[in-house]
C-alpha positions as CSV (number, residue, x, y, z in Angstrom):
1,M,0.0,0.0,0.0
2,L,1.3,3.4,-1.0
3,D,-0.2,6.4,1.0
4,I,0.0,9.8,-0.7
5,I,0.1,13.0,1.3
6,I,-0.3,16.4,-0.3
7,C,0.6,19.6,1.6
8,D,0.7,23.0,-0.1
9,D,-0.3,26.4,1.3
10,H,-2.5,27.1,-1.8
11,S,-5.8,25.2,-1.7
12,H,-6.1,25.3,-5.5
13,V,-2.8,23.4,-5.8
14,V,-4.0,20.8,-3.3
15,R,-7.3,20.4,-5.2
16,K,-5.6,20.1,-8.5
17,L,-3.1,17.4,-7.4
18,E,-6.0,15.6,-5.7
19,S,-7.9,15.7,-9.0
20,F,-5.0,14.4,-11.1
21,I,-4.2,11.6,-8.7
22,G,-7.8,10.8,-7.9
23,A,-8.6,10.3,-11.6
24,Y,-5.5,8.2,-12.0
25,L,-6.6,5.9,-9.1
26,V,-10.1,5.4,-10.6
27,E,-8.4,4.3,-13.8
28,K,-5.8,2.1,-12.0
29,K,-8.1,0.7,-9.3
30,D,-6.8,-2.1,-7.0
31,R,-3.2,-0.9,-7.3
32,G,-2.9,-0.4,-3.5
33,I,-2.5,3.4,-3.7
34,E,-4.5,5.8,-1.5
35,L,-4.9,9.5,-1.1
36,A,-4.3,9.6,2.7
37,L,-4.1,13.3,3.5
38,M,-4.7,16.5,1.5
39,T,-4.1,19.7,3.4
40,T,-2.9,23.3,3.3
41,D,-1.7,23.1,7.0
42,P,1.7,21.4,7.5
43,T,0.9,20.8,11.2
44,Q,-1.7,18.3,10.0
45,V,1.1,16.3,8.4
46,L,2.9,16.1,11.7
47,E,-0.3,15.1,13.4
48,Y,-0.9,12.5,10.8
49,L,2.6,11.0,11.3
50,G,2.1,11.0,15.1
51,I,-1.2,9.1,14.8
52,H,-0.1,6.6,12.2
53,D,3.3,5.8,13.7
54,L,2.1,4.3,17.0
55,D,2.6,0.7,17.7
56,D,-0.1,-1.7,19.1
57,D,0.6,-0.5,22.6
58,G,0.2,3.2,21.7
59,N,4.0,3.9,21.8
60,N,5.4,6.4,19.4
61,T,7.8,4.3,17.3
62,Y,9.0,3.9,13.7
63,V,6.6,1.8,11.7
64,Q,7.6,0.8,8.1
65,R,5.1,2.3,5.7
66,D,5.2,3.2,2.1
67,R,4.4,6.9,1.6
68,L,4.8,9.6,-1.0
69,F,4.7,13.2,0.1
70,F,4.1,16.2,-2.2
71,L,5.3,19.2,-0.2
72,D,5.4,22.9,-0.9
73,V,9.0,24.2,-0.4
74,D,7.9,27.6,1.0
75,F,4.8,28.1,3.1
76,D,3.1,31.5,3.4
77,G,4.5,32.4,6.8
78,K,1.6,31.1,8.9
79,V,3.9,28.4,10.3
80,P,7.5,29.0,11.6
81,Y,9.2,26.6,9.3
82,T,9.6,25.7,5.6
83,G,8.8,22.7,3.6
84,V,12.3,21.5,4.0
85,D,12.0,21.7,7.7
86,L,8.8,19.6,7.4
87,A,10.6,17.1,5.2
88,R,13.4,16.8,7.9
89,E,10.7,16.0,10.5
90,I,9.1,13.5,8.2
91,R,12.4,11.7,7.8
92,K,12.6,11.3,11.6
93,H,9.3,9.5,11.6
94,D,9.5,7.9,8.1
95,P,13.1,7.6,6.8
96,T,12.2,5.6,3.7
97,S,9.4,7.9,2.5
98,E,9.5,9.4,-1.0
99,I,9.3,13.2,-1.1
100,V,8.5,15.5,-4.0
101,F,9.0,19.2,-3.5
102,L,6.7,21.8,-5.1
103,S,7.9,25.2,-6.0
104,S,6.3,28.3,-7.5
105,T,9.4,29.3,-9.5
106,S,11.4,27.5,-12.1
107,K,14.7,28.1,-10.2
108,R,16.6,25.1,-9.2
109,A,15.9,23.9,-5.7
110,S,18.1,25.0,-2.9
111,E,21.1,23.1,-1.7
112,T,19.3,22.5,1.6
113,A,16.4,20.9,-0.1
114,K,18.7,18.6,-2.2
115,Q,20.2,17.2,1.0
116,I,16.8,15.6,1.9
117,L,17.4,13.5,-1.3
118,P,13.8,14.0,-2.6
119,L,12.4,11.9,-5.4
120,D,12.1,15.0,-7.5
121,F,11.3,18.8,-7.7
122,L,8.3,20.2,-9.5
123,T,7.4,23.7,-10.6
124,K,3.7,24.2,-10.0
125,G,3.5,27.7,-11.5
126,V,0.3,29.0,-13.2
127,L,0.1,26.1,-15.7
128,L,-0.2,23.3,-13.2
129,D,-1.9,21.2,-15.8
130,S,1.4,21.0,-17.8
131,V,3.0,18.9,-15.1
132,R,0.1,16.4,-14.7
133,D,2.0,13.6,-16.6
134,E,5.1,14.2,-14.5
135,I,3.0,14.0,-11.3
136,L,1.5,10.6,-12.3
137,R,5.0,9.4,-13.4
138,L,6.3,10.1,-9.9
139,V,3.3,8.2,-8.3
140,E,4.2,5.2,-10.5
141,Q,7.9,5.5,-9.6
142,A,7.2,5.7,-5.9
143,Y,4.8,2.7,-6.2
144,G,7.4,0.7,-8.1
145,R,10.0,1.2,-5.3
146,I,7.8,-0.6,-2.8
147,F,9.0,-3.9,-4.4
148,T,12.6,-3.2,-3.4
149,R,11.6,-2.9,0.2
150,T,9.4,-6.0,0.5
151,P,9.9,-9.8,0.2
152,H,9.1,-9.4,-3.5
153,G,12.6,-8.2,-4.0
154,H,15.3,-10.8,-4.7
155,A,17.3,-12.3,-1.8
156,I,21.0,-11.6,-1.3
157,S,23.1,-14.5,0.0
158,I,26.0,-13.7,2.4
159,K,28.3,-16.3,4.0
160,T,29.3,-15.6,7.6
161,S,32.6,-16.3,9.4
162,S,31.0,-19.5,10.8
163,K,30.4,-20.6,7.2
164,N,26.6,-20.3,7.5
165,M,24.8,-18.9,4.4
166,L,22.3,-16.2,5.3
167,F,19.8,-14.7,3.0
168,Y,18.7,-11.0,3.2
169,N,16.2,-8.9,1.4
170,L,18.0,-5.8,0.2
171,N,16.0,-3.6,2.6
172,D,17.3,-5.7,5.5
173,I,20.8,-4.5,4.9
174,L,22.0,-1.1,6.4
175,Y,25.7,-1.3,5.6
176,I,28.8,-3.5,5.5
177,E,31.9,-2.3,7.3
178,G,35.4,-3.5,6.6
179,G,38.9,-3.0,7.7
180,A,40.6,-3.3,11.1
181,K,39.8,-0.3,13.2
182,G,42.8,1.4,14.6
183,S,45.1,-0.5,12.2
184,S,47.8,1.4,10.3
185,N,48.6,-1.7,8.2
186,D,46.8,-1.3,4.9
187,T,47.3,-4.9,3.9
188,K,45.8,-6.1,7.2
189,S,42.9,-3.6,6.9
190,L,42.1,-4.7,3.3
191,N,42.1,-8.4,4.2
192,T,40.1,-8.2,7.5
193,P,36.7,-9.9,7.2
194,A,33.9,-7.4,7.0
195,K,30.9,-6.9,9.4
196,L,27.3,-6.7,8.4
197,Y,24.8,-4.3,10.0
198,T,21.1,-5.0,9.3
199,T,17.7,-3.6,10.4
200,K,16.8,-6.8,12.2
201,D,19.9,-7.8,14.1
202,K,20.8,-6.0,17.3
203,E,24.4,-7.3,17.0
204,T,26.7,-7.2,14.0
205,T,27.3,-10.3,11.9
206,E,30.9,-11.3,11.2
207,L,31.4,-12.1,7.6
208,K,33.8,-14.4,5.9
209,K,35.3,-12.1,3.2
210,P,36.9,-8.6,3.2
211,L,34.9,-5.6,2.1
212,K,36.2,-5.6,-1.5
213,F,34.6,-9.0,-2.1
214,Y,31.2,-7.6,-1.2
215,E,31.7,-4.5,-3.2
216,E,32.2,-6.7,-6.2
217,T,29.4,-9.2,-5.5
218,I,26.7,-6.8,-4.2
219,P,26.6,-4.0,-6.8
220,Q,23.4,-2.6,-5.2
221,L,25.5,-1.1,-2.3
222,L,27.4,2.1,-2.5
223,R,31.0,2.4,-1.4
224,V,31.6,5.3,1.0
225,G,35.3,6.0,1.8
226,R,37.6,3.1,2.5
227,S,35.5,1.2,5.0
228,Q,31.8,1.1,4.2
229,L,29.3,-0.2,1.7
230,I,25.9,1.4,2.4
231,N,22.4,0.6,1.2
232,P,21.2,3.6,-0.9
233,F,17.6,2.9,0.1
234,H,18.4,3.6,3.7
235,V,20.0,7.0,3.0
236,A,17.7,9.6,4.7
237,S,19.7,12.7,3.9
238,I,23.1,14.3,3.4
239,R,24.1,16.8,6.0
240,K,26.7,19.5,5.4
241,S,28.9,20.8,8.2
242,G,31.9,23.0,7.6
243,R,34.3,21.5,5.1
244,S,32.8,18.1,5.6
245,A,29.4,16.4,5.0
246,Y,27.7,13.3,6.4
247,I,25.6,10.7,4.7
248,V,22.8,10.0,7.2
249,L,21.0,6.6,7.3
250,S,17.5,5.9,8.3
251,T,18.8,4.7,11.7
252,G,20.6,8.0,12.3
253,T,24.1,6.4,11.6
254,E,26.3,8.9,9.9
255,F,29.3,8.5,7.5
256,K,31.7,11.3,6.9
257,I,32.5,12.4,3.3
258,M,34.2,15.3,1.7
259,R,31.9,18.3,1.1
260,N,33.0,18.6,-2.5
261,T,31.8,15.0,-3.2
262,V,28.2,15.6,-2.1
263,E,26.8,16.0,-5.6
264,Q,28.7,12.9,-6.7
265,Y,27.1,10.9,-3.9
266,E,23.7,12.3,-4.6
267,R,23.9,11.2,-8.2
268,A,25.2,7.8,-7.3
269,I,22.5,7.2,-4.7
270,I,19.7,8.1,-7.1
271,A,21.2,6.0,-9.9
272,L,21.4,2.9,-7.7
273,R,17.9,3.4,-6.5
274,N,16.6,3.8,-10.0
275,A,18.5,0.8,-11.3
276,E,17.2,-1.5,-8.6
277,Q,13.6,-0.2,-9.1
278,T,13.9,-0.9,-12.9
279,K,15.2,-4.4,-12.3
280,N,12.5,-5.3,-9.8
281,S,9.8,-3.8,-12.0
282,N,11.0,-6.0,-14.9
283,T,11.0,-9.0,-12.6
284,N,7.5,-8.4,-11.4
285,S,6.0,-7.5,-14.8
């Protein structure tokens, strides 16, 4: 199920998007897509997240859901934050959500907005009808990505240090870390068996091979620096700080990168996500 949330401070924009997507859902019935919330008030989005991310005991916790947010970049001043601020808050509740930013101008989105790693940016402008097909394409794209985060995706086999063969869905994997921490011996570092970090295991899993082996055999993962392979589907944002930047995972884990490589990593993350989506769409068609 894909829930769609629309939030823009102009009611006619909300109505127009609701009309486009509503007509599409009538045509594509039984696709498991639903218009969950349409509002001009961003505080309602936060309330929606708070209500829908409670566990069975009423505790506020992260619940895996598939959501697509259409968010205005700049609200009209009635609230003390921007659409980017709202997106950051959404990421805290829902790190794997897809976000599309809406802007009134044709200017490229700000660097801050890019760091949220949105699915896309759309210019709403006066001729909103002109982007109808683009809106529906993004709905299809977000829906297609569900299959990379569910058991429908193919399993990845990994042998542990105890020679057991484990099978993981791609979404189970957070990152693989290699190298001997604190070692100045490059040969030792390169040949040290890697460790696997997943969304399910509280402890790390010792693997049989060094990091380079998994870089070559699991192309869906992205190399970060010398010591990590990360899952691009668990990247929540890229945070800049001084001369450095940090890739932030859905769990809050951060990996330091050089600030001048941010755009390079943004492109690589998007490319890997799109490639995996295309492969799974072909498999399920």
